[in-house]
Structures are given as C-alpha cells and as structure tokens.
Legacy VTK file of the C-alpha trace (Angstrom):
# vtk DataFile Version 3.0
C-alpha trace
ASCII
DATASET POLYDATA
POINTS 220 float
-25.784 -3.372 -5.455
-25.073 -6.153 -7.909
-21.471 -6.375 -9.171
-20.751 -4.789 -12.574
-20.773 -7.069 -15.658
-17.472 -8.534 -16.656
-15.695 -6.804 -19.633
-16.196 -8.460 -23.040
-13.546 -10.916 -24.183
-12.898 -11.249 -27.901
-11.504 -14.111 -29.762
-10.813 -14.925 -33.410
-12.741 -17.552 -35.185
-12.487 -18.981 -38.749
-15.745 -17.439 -39.744
-15.445 -14.187 -38.074
-14.923 -12.455 -34.677
-16.595 -13.486 -31.560
-17.347 -11.732 -28.258
-17.985 -13.375 -24.856
-20.479 -12.547 -23.535
-22.147 -11.788 -26.895
-24.185 -8.852 -25.836
-23.484 -6.592 -28.822
-23.623 -8.785 -31.884
-20.189 -8.368 -33.078
-20.110 -11.955 -34.260
-23.036 -11.161 -36.631
-21.325 -8.040 -38.093
-18.210 -10.040 -39.248
-19.986 -13.339 -39.964
-18.153 -15.204 -42.875
-15.388 -12.518 -42.858
-12.404 -14.400 -41.423
-10.368 -12.480 -38.692
-6.826 -12.762 -38.602
-5.847 -10.295 -35.782
-7.528 -7.555 -33.566
-6.713 -4.750 -31.096
-8.985 -3.040 -28.590
-8.460 0.591 -27.786
-7.157 1.544 -24.335
-10.435 2.882 -23.435
-12.121 -0.490 -24.370
-14.607 1.039 -26.565
-13.084 0.627 -30.092
-12.090 -2.530 -31.917
-9.884 -3.036 -34.974
-9.928 -6.158 -36.778
-7.755 -7.560 -39.711
-9.221 -9.929 -42.234
-8.051 -12.478 -44.649
-9.398 -10.015 -47.407
-6.594 -7.568 -46.594
-9.093 -5.145 -45.205
-8.979 -3.431 -41.547
-12.305 -2.597 -39.990
-12.584 -0.216 -37.162
-15.906 -0.167 -35.119
-17.430 0.707 -31.818
-18.294 -2.059 -29.495
-21.929 -1.184 -30.227
-21.407 -2.619 -33.699
-21.175 0.826 -35.474
-18.681 0.589 -38.120
-16.316 3.474 -38.169
-13.820 2.884 -40.879
-12.903 0.155 -43.295
-9.813 0.355 -45.419
-7.996 -1.971 -47.817
-4.334 -2.592 -46.815
-3.493 -3.462 -50.385
-2.011 -6.927 -49.241
-3.198 -10.277 -48.801
-4.378 -11.344 -45.334
-3.825 -8.897 -42.632
-1.121 -10.400 -40.241
-1.293 -7.742 -37.413
-2.838 -4.491 -36.351
-2.365 -2.005 -33.502
-4.752 0.802 -32.522
-3.270 4.133 -31.353
-4.185 5.194 -27.755
-6.727 7.651 -28.885
-8.087 5.196 -31.596
-7.734 7.789 -34.142
-5.081 5.814 -36.183
-3.724 2.288 -36.652
-0.692 0.527 -38.000
-1.074 -2.746 -40.150
1.334 -5.521 -41.203
-0.225 -7.023 -44.484
2.206 -6.691 -47.316
5.459 -8.667 -46.668
8.368 -6.498 -45.332
6.112 -3.380 -44.976
4.250 -1.600 -41.940
1.731 0.844 -43.005
-0.077 3.528 -40.991
-3.523 4.871 -41.420
-5.999 7.313 -40.089
-9.265 6.166 -38.981
-11.230 9.295 -40.126
-11.273 9.178 -43.921
-9.311 5.861 -43.978
-6.141 7.446 -45.676
-2.698 6.192 -45.456
-0.555 8.329 -43.363
2.925 6.635 -44.161
4.927 3.439 -44.380
8.132 1.737 -43.039
9.985 -0.711 -45.193
11.256 -3.420 -42.859
14.550 -5.414 -43.331
12.620 -8.699 -42.588
8.949 -9.726 -42.848
7.252 -9.229 -39.645
4.222 -10.888 -37.774
3.627 -8.564 -34.890
3.598 -4.645 -34.383
2.489 -2.366 -31.533
2.629 1.326 -30.535
4.854 2.383 -27.631
5.803 5.740 -25.858
2.620 7.564 -26.308
2.490 6.378 -29.775
5.636 8.140 -30.917
7.171 4.912 -31.729
6.120 1.307 -33.049
7.886 -2.011 -32.450
7.896 -4.791 -34.747
8.754 -8.604 -34.271
10.632 -9.809 -37.356
10.678 -13.417 -38.846
14.519 -13.078 -38.303
13.820 -13.194 -34.539
14.646 -9.510 -33.883
12.424 -6.999 -32.189
12.881 -3.495 -33.760
11.884 -0.098 -32.592
10.919 2.599 -35.005
10.031 6.211 -35.386
6.617 6.803 -36.971
6.878 7.773 -40.666
6.405 11.582 -41.289
4.214 11.122 -44.353
3.228 8.855 -47.213
6.436 7.554 -49.160
7.390 9.404 -52.233
6.992 7.507 -55.581
10.284 6.136 -56.699
11.504 3.485 -59.161
12.607 0.080 -58.091
12.162 -1.526 -54.655
12.380 1.095 -51.876
15.155 0.711 -49.202
14.513 -0.617 -45.843
14.624 2.045 -43.086
17.067 2.112 -40.229
15.367 1.278 -36.846
16.150 3.274 -33.617
16.898 0.067 -31.779
17.410 -3.627 -32.516
16.574 -6.124 -29.573
18.243 -9.409 -30.143
17.745 -12.583 -28.253
15.255 -14.615 -29.859
16.569 -17.488 -31.874
13.348 -18.044 -34.136
10.512 -15.834 -35.558
8.817 -13.411 -33.350
5.167 -14.159 -33.293
3.648 -11.611 -31.006
4.103 -8.451 -29.051
2.392 -6.872 -26.103
2.733 -3.315 -25.121
2.658 -3.284 -21.211
3.042 0.307 -20.785
1.886 2.334 -23.776
2.932 5.713 -22.203
6.373 4.123 -21.604
8.368 1.429 -23.470
7.908 -2.046 -21.900
7.149 -4.672 -24.424
6.716 -8.511 -24.239
7.669 -10.494 -27.091
6.813 -14.076 -27.859
8.685 -16.407 -30.204
8.781 -19.787 -31.978
11.720 -20.470 -29.983
9.644 -21.075 -26.830
10.599 -18.043 -24.954
8.891 -14.702 -23.998
11.054 -11.640 -23.236
10.398 -8.484 -21.329
12.164 -5.523 -22.969
12.704 -2.014 -22.164
12.305 -1.029 -25.778
13.570 2.427 -25.809
16.656 1.626 -23.868
17.257 -1.470 -26.019
17.527 -3.565 -22.939
16.158 -7.048 -21.944
14.546 -6.987 -18.558
13.468 -10.568 -17.902
12.885 -13.696 -19.702
10.279 -16.347 -19.442
10.809 -19.939 -20.714
7.504 -21.366 -22.073
8.972 -24.669 -23.445
6.929 -24.715 -26.581
6.398 -22.282 -29.516
4.759 -19.200 -28.481
1.727 -18.181 -30.928
0.199 -15.538 -28.703
0.152 -13.862 -25.304
-1.725 -11.538 -23.105
-0.903 -9.367 -20.020
-3.365 -8.773 -17.278
-3.572 -5.755 -15.348
LINES 1 221
220 0 1 2 3 4 5 6 7 8 9 10 11 12 13 14 15 16 17 18 19 20 21 22 23 24 25 26 27 28 29 30 31 32 33 34 35 36 37 38 39 40 41 42 43 44 45 46 47 48 49 50 51 52 53 54 55 56 57 58 59 60 61 62 63 64 65 66 67 68 69 70 71 72 73 74 75 76 77 78 79 80 81 82 83 84 85 86 87 88 89 90 91 92 93 94 95 96 97 98 99 100 101 102 103 104 105 106 107 108 109 110 111 112 113 114 115 116 117 118 119 120 121 122 123 124 125 126 127 128 129 130 131 132 133 134 135 136 137 138 139 140 141 142 143 144 145 146 147 148 149 150 151 152 153 154 155 156 157 158 159 160 161 162 163 164 165 166 167 168 169 170 171 172 173 174 175 176 177 178 179 180 181 182 183 184 185 186 187 188 189 190 191 192 193 194 195 196 197 198 199 200 201 202 203 204 205 206 207 208 209 210 211 212 213 214 215 216 217 218 219
C-alpha cells in the first residue's frame, strides 16, 4: 500500500498562517491577519493561533473556526492549548497570563507575573503552566481557580510554585516534552537551551547553541 501522507507542518508568515502541504486552505482562512504564535493540540486536529490584532483563533484543521476571543491586549505573544483542546492560555498583556475556555470564549482566570514573559506552556496533565520571563527565569504556576476579583490599583504578582534559574537573558521559547509529566525545554537570548524537570525545580541538561535562540521544536 502507498505510505501515509506526511503530517502537516505549520509556520508563521507576515500576512497570515501557512500550512505545508497546503491541503486544507488554512493560509486562505488567515490571509492578511498576521500570526504571531501558534500551537497544535496533542491529537493534531486543532490549531490555535495568536494574532497582531490581539485575538486568538481556534479552529479545526479542516478550516472550521471553533472560537475567536480578544485577549484585551495588543499582539498575542504566546498561546498554549490544553491537552483536550478545550481551553488555552495566552500571553498578550505585559505581565499577565490569561486563561480561556474554547467553548463560549470565556476568560477562566489570570496570573499576574513578576516579569513580562514571552513563552508559556501547560505541563503535568494541564494542572500547571510554565512561563519564560524577560528576566531569564522560568516559573512554574498553579492554574488560577477563577476570574480575578475586581480591585483598586495594580494587582499584586502571584507567587510561583518554582523558579528555575540559569538563563542569563530573556527566555524566548518553551517546549513541553511530556505533557503528562513536567519536562520542559527553554531557549534564551543567552544562546543556551535547558532541559528542566519543572515540578522538581531542577535542570537536567544544557545545550549550547552559541547564538540567541528564537524558537525550538522537539521531535518524537
């Protein structure tokens, strides 16, 4: 029998998202809507994209739009889909991680960060999230238990479960290797990638790239 077709590969473009091979027309769906970040569900059937207009769009790979929410910020910096693709977390407003449901597009909570962050991912069966800060620190958080109550003045930053220190410059990307566990790879402008046991708060290994790391991917 003929071999199965290769899985689609997605990449960002200034005028929207592209898919290679372009068998589903996703590039047409987001034409002229610049994409800043993206994530694909574990099952590979749902795609979430962040855009310069501050919106997150969730759709099936067939092109069917499932949800569209406005993050309330400017350009979306990072987005991560939950394992069941039923919720997602977003970095858009400086110093704030927000959490949303796909069904209904409702905000489920937020975390005030001690430093602006450029990367976020779920870990530990989606019971925790990890953020990569502009201050070079990788932080592990509990999920918020609900929308924050209104309060006067600037809200106080939350306390992380763990702070993983080792990078000397801004953390630019995070990759969750084991979504059911807690191994995470972080990349930084300091030219290094680090493999962490995030729940344990320990560095497992370091990879020296030798130049600022902008993004990374881990193969199976």
